[in-house]
C-alpha positions as CSV (number, residue, x, y, z in Angstrom):
1,M,-9.8,12.8,7.6
2,R,-13.6,12.8,8.3
3,S,-14.7,14.0,11.7
4,I,-17.3,11.8,13.4
5,T,-18.9,13.3,16.5
6,C,-21.9,12.2,18.7
7,H,-23.9,14.4,21.0
8,L,-27.3,14.7,22.7
9,G,-29.5,17.3,21.1
10,D,-32.2,18.4,18.7
11,I,-31.4,17.6,15.1
12,T,-33.7,20.4,13.9
13,T,-31.3,23.0,15.4
14,E,-28.1,21.7,14.0
15,R,-26.1,24.2,11.9
16,V,-24.9,21.8,9.2
17,D,-25.2,21.7,5.4
18,A,-27.5,18.7,5.5
19,V,-29.8,17.2,8.1
20,V,-30.8,13.6,7.6
21,N,-34.5,12.8,8.1
22,A,-35.5,9.4,9.3
23,A,-38.5,9.5,7.0
24,N,-41.2,7.0,6.2
25,S,-41.6,6.0,2.5
26,S,-44.5,8.4,1.9
27,L,-42.2,11.4,2.7
28,L,-45.3,13.2,4.0
29,G,-44.3,13.5,7.6
30,G,-44.9,11.3,10.6
31,G,-43.8,11.0,14.2
32,G,-40.5,11.2,16.0
33,V,-37.6,12.8,14.1
34,D,-39.6,12.9,10.9
35,G,-42.4,14.9,12.5
36,A,-40.0,17.2,14.3
37,I,-38.1,18.0,11.0
38,H,-41.4,18.6,9.1
39,R,-42.6,21.0,11.9
40,A,-39.4,22.9,12.2
41,A,-38.9,23.2,8.4
42,G,-42.4,24.6,7.8
43,P,-44.9,23.9,5.1
44,G,-42.4,24.3,2.3
45,L,-40.9,20.9,3.2
46,L,-44.2,19.1,2.9
47,A,-44.9,20.8,-0.4
48,A,-41.5,19.7,-1.8
49,C,-42.1,16.1,-0.6
50,R,-45.6,16.1,-2.2
51,D,-43.9,17.3,-5.4
52,L,-41.5,14.4,-5.3
53,R,-44.4,12.0,-4.8
54,R,-46.2,13.5,-7.8
55,T,-43.1,13.2,-10.0
56,S,-40.1,11.0,-9.4
57,L,-41.2,9.0,-6.4
58,R,-44.8,8.1,-7.2
59,D,-44.5,4.8,-5.2
60,G,-42.6,6.5,-2.3
61,L,-39.0,6.4,-1.3
62,P,-37.7,2.8,-1.0
63,V,-36.2,1.5,2.2
64,G,-32.4,2.2,2.4
65,D,-32.5,4.9,-0.3
66,A,-32.2,8.7,0.0
67,V,-33.5,11.9,-1.6
68,A,-32.7,15.5,-0.9
69,T,-34.9,18.6,-0.6
70,D,-34.3,22.2,0.5
71,A,-34.4,22.6,4.3
72,F,-36.7,25.7,4.2
73,D,-36.9,27.0,7.8
74,L,-34.2,24.8,9.3
75,P,-30.7,26.2,9.8
76,A,-29.4,23.6,7.4
77,R,-29.4,24.0,3.6
78,W,-30.8,20.6,2.7
79,V,-32.8,17.8,4.2
80,I,-31.8,14.3,3.0
81,H,-34.7,11.9,3.6
82,T,-33.9,8.3,4.1
83,V,-36.1,5.4,5.0
84,G,-34.7,3.0,7.6
85,P,-35.9,-0.6,7.8
86,N,-38.7,-1.4,10.2
87,R,-37.7,-4.5,12.2
88,H,-41.3,-4.9,13.5
89,A,-42.4,-5.2,9.8
90,G,-39.9,-8.0,9.1
91,Q,-37.2,-5.7,7.6
92,T,-34.3,-7.3,9.4
93,D,-31.5,-7.1,6.8
94,P,-28.6,-5.1,8.2
95,A,-27.6,-4.2,4.7
96,L,-30.8,-2.1,4.4
97,L,-30.0,-0.3,7.6
98,A,-26.4,0.3,6.5
99,S,-27.7,1.7,3.2
100,A,-29.9,4.2,5.1
101,F,-26.7,5.7,6.4
102,R,-24.6,5.3,3.3
103,R,-27.0,6.7,0.7
104,P,-27.5,10.0,2.5
105,L,-23.7,10.4,2.7
106,E,-23.5,9.8,-1.1
107,A,-26.4,12.3,-1.6
108,A,-24.7,14.9,0.6
109,A,-21.5,14.5,-1.5
110,G,-23.5,15.0,-4.6
111,L,-24.9,18.2,-3.3
112,G,-21.6,19.5,-2.2
113,A,-22.4,19.3,1.5
114,A,-19.4,19.3,3.9
115,S,-21.4,18.6,7.1
116,V,-24.2,16.2,7.8
117,A,-26.2,15.5,10.9
118,F,-27.8,12.1,11.4
119,P,-30.4,10.7,13.9
120,A,-30.3,7.1,15.1
121,I,-32.2,5.8,12.1
122,S,-34.5,2.8,12.9
123,A,-33.4,2.8,16.6
124,G,-36.8,4.1,17.8
125,V,-40.2,2.8,16.9
126,Y,-38.7,0.8,14.1
127,G,-37.3,-1.6,16.7
128,W,-33.6,-1.9,15.9
129,D,-31.1,-2.3,18.7
130,A,-29.2,0.9,19.3
131,A,-25.9,-0.9,19.4
132,E,-26.4,-2.4,16.0
133,V,-27.6,0.9,14.6
134,A,-24.5,2.6,16.1
135,R,-22.1,0.0,14.7
136,L,-23.6,0.3,11.1
137,A,-23.9,4.1,11.3
138,V,-20.3,4.7,12.4
139,N,-19.0,2.1,9.9
140,A,-20.9,3.9,7.1
141,A,-19.5,7.3,8.3
142,R,-16.0,5.9,8.2
143,H,-16.1,3.9,5.0
144,T,-18.6,5.5,2.6
145,V,-16.8,7.3,-0.3
146,A,-18.4,10.7,-0.1
147,A,-15.9,13.3,-1.2
148,G,-16.1,16.6,0.6
149,V,-18.2,15.3,3.5
150,D,-15.8,16.0,6.3
151,D,-18.1,16.5,9.3
152,V,-20.5,13.7,10.3
153,R,-22.6,14.3,13.4
154,F,-24.8,11.8,15.2
155,V,-27.4,13.8,17.1
156,L,-29.0,11.4,19.7
157,F,-32.2,11.6,21.6
158,S,-31.2,9.9,24.9
159,E,-28.2,9.5,27.1
160,E,-28.2,5.8,26.5
161,A,-28.1,6.2,22.7
162,L,-25.4,8.8,23.1
163,A,-23.2,6.4,25.2
164,T,-23.8,3.6,22.7
165,F,-22.8,5.8,19.7
166,R,-19.8,7.2,21.4
167,R,-18.6,3.7,22.2
168,H,-18.7,2.7,18.6
169,A,-17.2,6.0,17.4
170,A,-14.3,5.6,19.7
171,G,-13.6,2.0,18.6
């Protein structure tokens, strides 16, 4: 059975196989979780993302999709980048948000990762309600077929987000 836990913390210090980055489609860094992961991982992460943009992702990473890179200076082995929908930009389809949790789990399974740490994708500046994010995230963690991924952690940035995720994880 898959373990689903929620805690307050800094996702860049999680000792897991894979850390999920709430990236923008450019993959070239940004603010919030994305910026923190890029800073903590060091310049190798940006170089790997630039390489992806030069080769397989010339138009950027689509909303709801995921791609993995090495984690460089992070304590994780991989960073799985995903792009959550931006509610302020009219991206209001919950299926896109669910995909931003499902696709990283599938990518983690493909890598052989047993443990994955997620932020609250799209709950910050992208304008999604934390309760809806938590519901979709926990549902994805429970129901996505991702063989071998036994430990899913939601690493939250505020007490309020933590309480919301814990409510959904308990239900």
